[in-house]
N, C-alpha and C positions, 0 to 999 in steps of 0.2 A: 580569485583565480587560484586554482589548485593544479599543480603539475603532477602528471603521472610519468611513467617511464619514457614514453615517446610523444605523448600528447598533452595538451593543456585543457583543463576544464574551466570555463569562464563563468561559472555560477557562483552565487553567494556561498561562502564557506559554511555557513550554518545549515544551508540546504544540502550541500554535498555530504555532510555527516549523516544525514538521514536517508541517503540513497543506498541501495544495495550495490555490492561490488560489481555485479554484472551490468547494472544500469550505468554505473560510473565508467566502466570499460567501454560500453557502446557509445556513451555520450562523448567520450574523449575522441572518438573517431569523427565526430560531426564538426561542422563549421561553427564559428562563434554565434552567428545569427540563429542557427537551428538550436544551439544549446540555450540561448536566451529565450527562444520561443518555447522550448520544453519547460524552462523555469516558470515562465508566465502561466502556461496552461496548468502545470502541476500545482502552483500556488493557488489557483482558482479551484481545482478539483479535489485536492487532498482532504483527508478527514482528520481533524485534530483530535488527539486522544482526550483532552480535557472536555471537549464538547460531547464526545462519546460517553464519558463517565457521567456527565450531567444528564444525558438522555437515559442512561441506565438507572441512575439513582433517584432522580426526581420525576421522571416520566417513565416508570417501569414498562418495559415491553416496546420501547421505540428504538432501541439501539440497533437492532438488525435493519430496520427501515433506514436509519441514518447511514448505515454502512452499505445500503443498496442491496441487501439480501432479503428480498421480499418473500420467497418461499419459507425461509426460516422464521421470518417475522410472523407470517400467518400461522405456522405451526406453533410458535411461541404463544400466540393469542389463544389458539384453540385449546392448548393444554394448560393455559394460565401459568405459563413459565414452568411447566413440569411441577406444579404444586409449589412454586417459588424455589424449589431446589435448583432448577435449571438457572433461574435468575441469580441465585447465590453463587453458583459455579461460574457464571459469566462475569461476575465481578473480578475473578482471578484471571479469566481468559481474555478479557477485553483488550488488553495490550496487544496480544498476538493477533486478534481479529482485526484490529485497526492496522497493524503492521502489514498483514497479508492483503487487506483491502488497498492500502496505499501502494504496495508493491504491484498489484494488478493495475492500478491507475498509472503508475510509472511506465509499465510495459505497454499499455494501450496508447499512451501519449507518444512514446518513443516509436512504436510501430506506425502511428499516424503521421508523425513527422518524417520518418524515414520512408514511408510507403512500402516497407518491406518487413516481413516478420523475421527478426534476427534471433528470436527465441526458440525456433524450431529444434535446435540442437540441445536445449536445456530442459531438463525435466525437474520441476520443483518437487521437493520432498519436505514436508513439514515435520520438524522434530521439536517437540515441546513448544515453547513460545518463540523459537528462532526458526528461520527459514534457511535451509541449506540447499545447495544446488548440486545435482548430479549431472555430469556431462556425459552424454550418450556416445 
C-alpha cells in the first residue's frame, strides 16, 4: 500500500515503482478492487526486460515481435537487422523500447478498466531513454 497526497494505491510496492507517475495518479483515483484488477492484468501482459534481452541476444531478430511491434520486426528481417548495425544499436535501445511498450500496456489496461480514455490530455514525448509527458 502506497499513499499519495489524497489517495492510496493498494498495489505491490515493487510494482508501483515501475509505473509512470501519470499511471500512479490515475490509479490512485480508482477503488481498491479496480487497482487490484489492474495489477493482475498488468502482471500478465507486461514485457520483462530480461526476456527481451534473451530474445535480442540469443534469437536475433525476435525482440520486436516479443514487444508486439510486427511492422518493425518485418523490416528488421528484410534488412537483416540493417546489416547487424541496427541489431547492435538495439542492444543499447532495448531498455527504452521495453519501457515504452510497458507504458502503452499500462495505459491500455487503465483505459479498459476505467472504460474512459483518461490520457487524451497527455501527449507523450520520448526523450532519449526516458518518457516525459507534456500536458496540453
